[in-house]
C-alpha positions, 0 to 999 in steps of 0.5 A, a space after each residue: 385962501 389956498 388949499 395946499 396941505 393934505 393928511 390921512 389920520 388914523 384917529 381911533 387906533 392906539 397912539 403908537 399904532 396911529 403914530 406909525 401909520 402917520 409916518 407911513 402916510 406922510 411920505 405919500 401925502 407930502 409927495 402929493 402936496 409937492 406936485 399939487 399946485 394949490 387951489 383957491 377955496 373960500 376958507 380951506 387950506 388943509 384937508 384931513 381924511 380921518 380914517 377908522 374901521 367904522 364910525 357913524 360919521 363915515 362920509 360926513 364932513 366938518 370944518 374948523 379953523 380952515 381945516 376940512 375933516 372928511 370921515 372915511 372907513 378903512 381896513 387897517 388889518 388888510 393894510 398891514 399885510 401889504 408890501 411897502 409899495 402896495 401900502 403907498 398905492 392904497 394910501 394914494 388911492 384913499 387920499 385921491 378918491 376922498 379928494 374927488 368926493 370932496 371936489 363933488 361936494 365943494 365944486 372944486 376943479 378936479 384937474 390939480 388933484 389929477 395932475 398931482 396923483 399922476 406925478 406921484 405914480 409917474 415917479 414910482 412913489 419915489 419922494 426924492 427931490 432937489 431943495 436948492 442948487 448953487 454954482 460956485 463963483 468961478 462955475 467949476 462946481 455945483 452944489 445941491 441939497 437933495 432930499 429923500 422922504 421915505 416911510 422910514 426917514 427923511 434924509 438931506 444930502 449935500 451933493 457936489 458935481 464938477 463942471 462935467 457933471 461928475 459927482 465929487 462929494 456926497 454927504 448926509 447932513 440930516 437924517 430924521 423921522 419922516 415927520 415934517 414937525 421934526 425935519 422941516 425946521 432943521 433944513 438949512 441952506 448952502 452957500 459958497 464962501 469962495 470958489 473952493 469953500 462951501 458952507 452948510 448953514 442953519 436957519 439961525 445963520 450959524 455954520 453947521 458944516 465947511 467943505 473945502 475943495 482942491 483949488 484946481 477943482 
């Protein structure tokens, strides 16, 4: 089984506060996941670090349905006083240090976790990435789907450049809460119908948007 998913859960907060914390933490965890190359384990595919301001289970582990849960203390009042980048730094630190403890407990190699953490820091916590890229048939244009996952929103843009690399088209085709439950199933794909007609297609293969370019582009 391959470990590839990570979460930070504020499991003792009121529902609205817990939800707000999840949205703030998901962009950091998703960024980490994107750079994490996976780790073969005996029975774990997901780690959930369960955070509270005090629990007798702090420092303990439990596993159910291939999900490993690790209880850790967290100062939410201090967290709320931080600026956005400081919050991301603290969230990454809590995730990473928890995972290092789990490496010790389970005999996991630390290198994949170290590399993922370094990549997030090198990208300055900007979780922006290219989902896909397609050349048109005559190779005069390139279309790409670009995603940006922040603490406030997930946005998906179609960007088209000409053969010199100049941007000639950009449009946001999806803007949603930064929670994969809402946006993952709505990420479509791009397909060139011809050298000057680009379609944005939903997962059910319906055409969501058609973009037409000048024949000479």
